[in-house]
C-alpha positions in Angstrom: -25.3 78.3 -18.4 -26.6 74.8 -17.1 -24.6 71.6 -18.7 -27.2 69.0 -19.1 -25.5 65.1 -19.5 -27.1 62.9 -22.0 -28.9 60.1 -20.0 -26.6 57.0 -21.7 -23.5 58.7 -20.4 -24.8 58.6 -16.8 -25.9 55.2 -17.0 -22.2 54.3 -18.6 -20.4 56.3 -15.7 -23.1 54.0 -13.3 -22.0 50.7 -14.8 -18.0 51.7 -14.8 -18.7 52.3 -11.2 -20.6 49.3 -10.5 -17.6 47.3 -12.4 -15.2 49.3 -10.1 -17.1 48.5 -6.8 -17.7 44.6 -7.5 -13.7 44.4 -8.5 -12.8 46.2 -5.2 -15.1 43.7 -3.4 -13.6 40.7 -5.6 -10.0 41.6 -4.4 -10.9 42.1 -0.9 -12.2 38.8 -0.8 -9.4 37.0 -2.5 -7.0 39.3 0.3 -8.9 38.0 3.0 -9.4 34.3 1.6 -5.3 34.5 1.4 -4.6 35.8 4.8 -7.0 33.3 6.6 -5.3 30.5 4.4 -1.9 31.9 5.8 -3.2 31.9 9.3 -4.3 28.6 9.2 -1.1 27.4 8.0 0.7 29.2 10.3 -1.3 27.6 13.1 -0.5 24.4 12.1 3.0 24.7 11.7 2.9 26.2 15.3 1.0 23.3 16.3 3.4 21.1 14.7 6.1 22.9 16.4 4.5 22.8 20.0 4.3 19.2 19.4 7.5 17.9 17.7 9.6 19.2 20.9 11.2 15.7 22.3 12.8 13.0 20.1 10.8 10.0 19.9 13.0 7.3 22.2 14.0 4.7 19.9 12.6 6.6 16.7 13.1 9.7 14.6 14.8 13.2 16.5 13.6 16.7 16.0 14.8 18.1 12.6 16.9 14.7 11.7 18.0 14.8 8.1 20.3 11.8 8.3 19.8 8.2 8.4 18.9 7.0 12.2 21.8 6.1 14.6 22.3 2.3 13.4 22.0 -0.4 16.0 23.5 -3.4 13.7 26.9 -3.7 11.6 24.2 -4.0 8.4 22.3 -0.7 9.1 26.2 0.9 9.4 27.4 -0.7 6.0 24.2 0.6 4.5 24.7 4.1 5.9 28.4 3.9 4.5 27.4 2.7 1.0 24.5 5.6 0.8 27.5 8.1 2.1 29.9 6.5 -0.8 27.2 7.0 -3.0 26.1 10.5 -2.6 29.8 11.5 -3.0 30.6 9.9 -6.4 27.3 11.1 -7.5 28.3 14.4 -6.4 31.6 14.3 -7.9 30.2 13.5 -11.2 27.3 16.1 -11.4 29.9 18.8 -10.4 32.5 17.2 -12.9 29.8 17.0 -15.7 28.6 20.3 -15.3 31.7 22.2 -14.8 32.7 20.8 -18.1 29.8 21.6 -19.7 29.5 25.4 -18.5 33.1 25.9 -19.0 33.0 24.8 -22.4 29.6 26.8 -22.9 31.5 29.9 -21.8 34.7 29.6 -23.3 33.8 28.7 -26.6 31.1 31.3 -26.7 30.4 32.7 -30.3 30.4 36.6 -29.2 34.7 35.9 -28.5 34.6 34.2 -32.0 35.3 30.9 -31.5 33.7 29.1 -34.3 32.3 24.9 -33.9 34.5 22.1 -35.1 33.5 20.2 -38.0 34.5 16.5 -37.3 31.8 14.1 -37.1 32.9 11.5 -34.6 36.0 10.6 -32.3 36.7 7.1 -31.5 38.9 8.0 -28.6 35.6 10.0 -27.1 33.4 7.0 -27.8 35.6 4.7 -26.0 36.3 7.0 -23.5 32.5 7.6 -22.3 32.0 4.2 -22.6 34.4 2.9 -20.7 34.2 5.3 -17.7 30.7 5.1 -16.9 31.2 1.0 -16.8 33.6 1.6 -14.8 31.5 3.9 -12.3 29.0 1.1 -12.4 31.3 -1.5 -11.3 32.8 0.7 -8.7 28.8 1.4 -7.5 27.9 -2.4 -7.8 30.5 -4.2 -6.1 30.1 -2.5 -2.3 26.3 -2.5 -2.8 26.4 -6.5 -3.8 28.6 -7.0 -1.3 25.5 -5.4 1.3 22.7 -6.6 0.0 24.1 -10.4 -0.2 24.6 -10.2 3.6 21.7 -8.6 4.4 20.1 -11.6 3.2 22.1 -14.4 4.8 19.8 -15.8 7.4 22.4 -18.6 8.1 23.7 -19.6 11.7 20.8 -17.6 13.4 20.7 -18.1 17.4 17.0 -17.2 17.7 14.6 -17.7 14.7 11.1 -15.7 15.2 8.3 -15.5 12.9 6.1 -12.2 12.5 2.5 -12.2 11.1 1.3 -8.8 10.0 -2.8 -8.6 10.7 -4.5 -5.5 10.3 -3.5 -3.7 12.1 -1.3 -6.1 14.7 1.6 -7.8 14.9 2.0 -11.6 15.9 5.2 -13.4 17.0 5.7 -16.7 17.3 9.3 -18.0 18.7 10.0 -21.1 16.9 13.5 -21.9 17.2 16.2 -21.0 20.0 15.5 -19.7 23.5 12.2 -19.1 24.2 10.9 -21.2 21.6 6.7 -21.9 22.2 6.4 -17.9 22.9 3.7 -16.7 21.1 1.8 -13.3 21.4 0.0 -10.1 19.6 1.8 -6.7 19.6 -1.1 -4.0 19.3 -0.5 -0.5 19.4 -1.4 1.0 22.9 -1.8 4.5 22.4 -5.4 5.2 23.6 -8.5 6.2 21.6 -9.1 9.4 23.6 -5.4 10.3 22.7 -5.8 9.5 18.8 -9.0 11.8 18.9 -7.0 14.8 20.7 -9.2 14.1 23.9 -6.2 13.3 25.5 -2.5 14.4 25.6 -0.2 12.9 23.3 3.0 11.0 24.4 6.2 11.1 22.6 5.7 7.6 21.8 2.1 8.3 20.1 1.2 6.1 17.3 4.7 4.4 18.0 3.7 2.2 21.4 2.5 -0.9 21.9 1.1 -3.5 24.6 3.8 -6.3 24.0 7.2 -5.4 22.5 9.1 -8.1 20.6 12.1 -8.9 23.0 15.7 -10.0 21.9 19.2 -10.5 23.1 21.9 -8.1 22.7 24.9 -9.6 20.4 22.8 -12.9 18.8 22.0 -13.1 15.2 17.7 -13.1 14.8 16.3 -14.9 11.9 13.0 -13.2 11.3 10.5 -14.7 9.1 7.6 -12.6 7.9 4.0 -13.6 6.2 0.8 -12.1 6.7 -2.9 -13.1 7.7 -5.0 -10.5 5.3 -3.2 -8.2 3.3 0.8 -7.1 2.5 2.5 -5.5 5.2 6.1 -4.9 6.0 8.0 -5.0 8.8 10.4 -2.6 9.4 12.8 -1.2 12.1 15.3 2.0 10.4 17.9 1.7 13.4 18.4 -2.2 11.9 18.5 -1.5 8.4 15.9 -3.9 7.5 12.5 -4.0 5.4 10.7 -7.5 4.4 7.2 -7.4 3.0 4.7 -9.9 4.9 2.6 -11.5 2.3 -0.2 -13.6 2.7 0.4 -17.4 1.9 4.1 -16.6 1.3 7.0 -16.9 4.0 10.0 -14.3 3.5 13.2 -13.8 5.7 15.6 -11.6 6.8 17.7 -10.9 10.0 19.5 -8.5 12.2 22.1 -8.8 15.1 21.8 -5.6 17.4 25.0 -4.4 18.9 23.2 -2.2 21.3 21.0 -2.6 24.4 17.9 -0.5 24.0 14.0 -0.2 22.3 13.9 0.4 18.9 10.8 1.7 16.8 9.3 1.1 13.2 6.0 1.1 11.5 4.2 -1.3 8.7 5.6 0.2 5.5 3.4 -1.2 3.3 -0.3 0.6 2.9 -2.5 -2.1 4.5 -5.7 -0.2 4.7 -7.4 2.0 7.0 -6.0 2.2 10.2 -2.1 1.4 8.5 -0.8 4.4 10.5 -1.6 2.5 13.9 0.1 -0.4 13.0 3.9 0.7 15.1 6.6 -1.9 15.5 8.6 -1.6 19.3 11.3 -4.2 19.7 13.5 -4.2 22.6 17.1 -5.7 22.8 17.8 -6.7 26.6 20.9 -8.4 28.1 20.9 -12.3 27.8 20.8 -12.6 31.2 17.4 -10.1 31.1 16.3 -12.3 27.9 16.5 -15.2 30.0 14.4 -13.8 32.7 11.6 -12.4 30.2 11.5 -15.8 28.8 10.7 -17.5 32.0 8.2 -14.8 32.7 6.5 -15.0 29.5 6.2 -18.8 29.9 4.8 -18.7 33.1 2.5 -16.2 32.1 1.3 -18.0 29.2 0.9 -21.0 31.4 -1.5 -19.4 33.6 -3.4 -17.6 31.2 -4.3 -20.7 29.3 -7.9 -21.7 29.2 -9.0 -24.8 31.3 -12.2 -26.0 28.7 -14.2 -27.4 31.5 -14.3 -24.5 33.3 -17.7 -22.4 33.4 -18.0 -18.7 33.6 -20.1 -16.3 34.9 -21.8 -13.3 32.5 -19.5 -10.7 34.7 -16.3 -12.7 34.0 -16.3 -13.0 30.0 -17.9 -9.4 30.0 -14.5 -7.7 31.9 -12.2 -10.2 30.0 -14.4 -9.9 26.7 -13.8 -5.7 27.0 -10.2 -6.4 27.1 -10.0 -8.4 23.9 -12.5 -6.1 22.2 -10.3 -3.0 23.1 -7.1 -4.8 22.1 -8.3 -6.3 18.8 -11.8 -5.0 17.5 -12.3 -1.4 18.5 -10.2 -0.1 16.0 -12.6 -1.1 13.0 -16.2 -1.5 15.1 -15.5 1.4 16.9 -15.4 1.2 21.1 -19.3 2.3 21.2 -20.0 -0.7 19.0 -21.4 1.5 15.7 -18.8 0.8 13.2 -17.4 2.8 10.7 -17.1 2.9 6.8 -17.0 -1.0 5.5 -17.0 -2.4 9.0 -20.6 -3.1 10.4 -22.0 -1.7 13.5 -22.0 -4.1 16.2 -24.7 -2.5 18.4 -28.2 -4.3 17.4 -26.4 -6.1 14.7 -28.9 -9.5 13.8 -25.5 -11.5 13.8 -24.4 -10.5 16.9 -28.1 -10.6 18.4 -28.9 -14.0 16.4 -28.0 -17.8 16.3 -24.9 -18.3 17.9 -23.4 -20.6 15.2 -23.3 -17.3 12.5 -21.2 -15.2 14.6 -19.0 -18.8 15.6 -18.3 -18.9 12.1 -17.7 -14.9 11.4 -15.2 -15.5 14.5 -13.7 -18.1 13.9 -13.2 -18.4 9.6 -13.6 -14.6 8.9 -15.8 -12.6 6.5 -14.5 -9.9 3.5 -12.2 -7.5 5.3 -13.1 -9.3 8.8 -9.8 -11.9 9.5 -10.0 -15.1 11.1 -9.7 -15.0 14.8 -9.3 -18.6 15.3 -5.5 -19.5 15.8 -4.7 -15.6 16.4 -6.1 -15.1 19.9 -7.4 -18.0 22.1 -10.6 -19.7 22.3 -11.2 -18.8 25.5 -10.4 -15.1 24.6 -13.0 -15.8 21.3 -15.6 -16.9 23.8 -15.1 -13.6 25.8 -15.6 -11.3 23.3 -18.2 -12.8 21.8 -19.9 -12.8 25.5 -19.2 -9.2 25.6 -20.7 -8.1 22.2 -23.8 -9.9 22.9 -24.2 -8.1 26.5 -23.1 -4.6 25.7 -24.1 -1.5 23.8 -28.1 -2.1 23.0 -27.3 -5.7 22.8 -28.9 -7.6 25.9 -29.4 -11.7 25.0 -28.2 -12.8 28.6 -25.9 -15.6 27.2 -22.5 -16.7 27.9 -20.3 -18.1 25.8 -18.3 -20.6 27.2 -14.6 -21.7 25.8 -15.7 -25.4 25.1 -18.4 -24.0 22.6 -15.8 -21.9 20.3 -13.3 -25.5 20.8 -16.7 -27.7 19.2 -17.6 -24.9 17.1 -13.9 -24.9 14.8 -13.6 -28.7 14.8 -12.1 -29.5 18.2 -13.3 -31.9 20.7 
């Protein structure tokens, strides 16, 4: 006898089979995706572990959980305050929750306890008002002492102004030994390393071409301001973090007790290259500081420009290439092609057009472009302008001299 299966049953079975196959494929795809993501995360972790093998000199250590070792008395006091607050908060946490859980367990309904019927207790009201008040006072007294001490900038041995720019720091020694010294401090990590085309050093993104140098054991007053957007000058080992705000002057101080190199970063989001704005302070002995001051002043004197000197195209291009790499390449790119809101210089109508338009932008700034007059020398402005007008696809053949920049900004 032959059993005939109705056609609609066959269709139903086929449909259910198709759904099962689809479900299995979906499960398989999901598992593959999860395994792939797990592999990516494992690879990223392994890559991170491969890079994070050495402590950063003057910065965080591998697997560091606590504060950076203090290099100033203020930093030590901040660390002690932190430990005191943590211990106090931990004791309060344990005591409160211990009493709460004991009460819940000891007075549970299952052992026959019944809730009290009183509505208020003057004693309890006084206790839970007075005790927290005392605790707040115990916390406020040492905190106020440290805060007031960290703001006392009087009787400084040396005064330095730190000006934040996108994305570098300018330092002016305005009082004390070294008065008159002025320089820019720019990230020295190569673009090749940033773009993963060259090995990364232990000081990757935390190294500069010119460190701020100060003597050990001397009180340094630091005045902060900014040229464009808000920045923040921070060195964790000094216990210092001070905002640098355009149009305002703030100050703080530190007194390094240890010779060495100490590192920090701008701690305010200041634009696309925020991660590329390190701070490096080199603390040296008084004798070495005096030698540094003498050497820096000689360097500044030798590099000062003679407005009457006429440079050749090759001389200006060579100097301009260095100025461009240090100050312009981060935004306009080494190839002059620009990026995002920063326009390309290669083929630019401004760069290849009348010189007055480029004078105005370089000297006075425009939109996201900061003004460079007073930040770098007139000679550097002339050199970088010559470089941009005669590099990549730009072939104007023009040589900009220092005197032209002086004249353009109103000097004679």
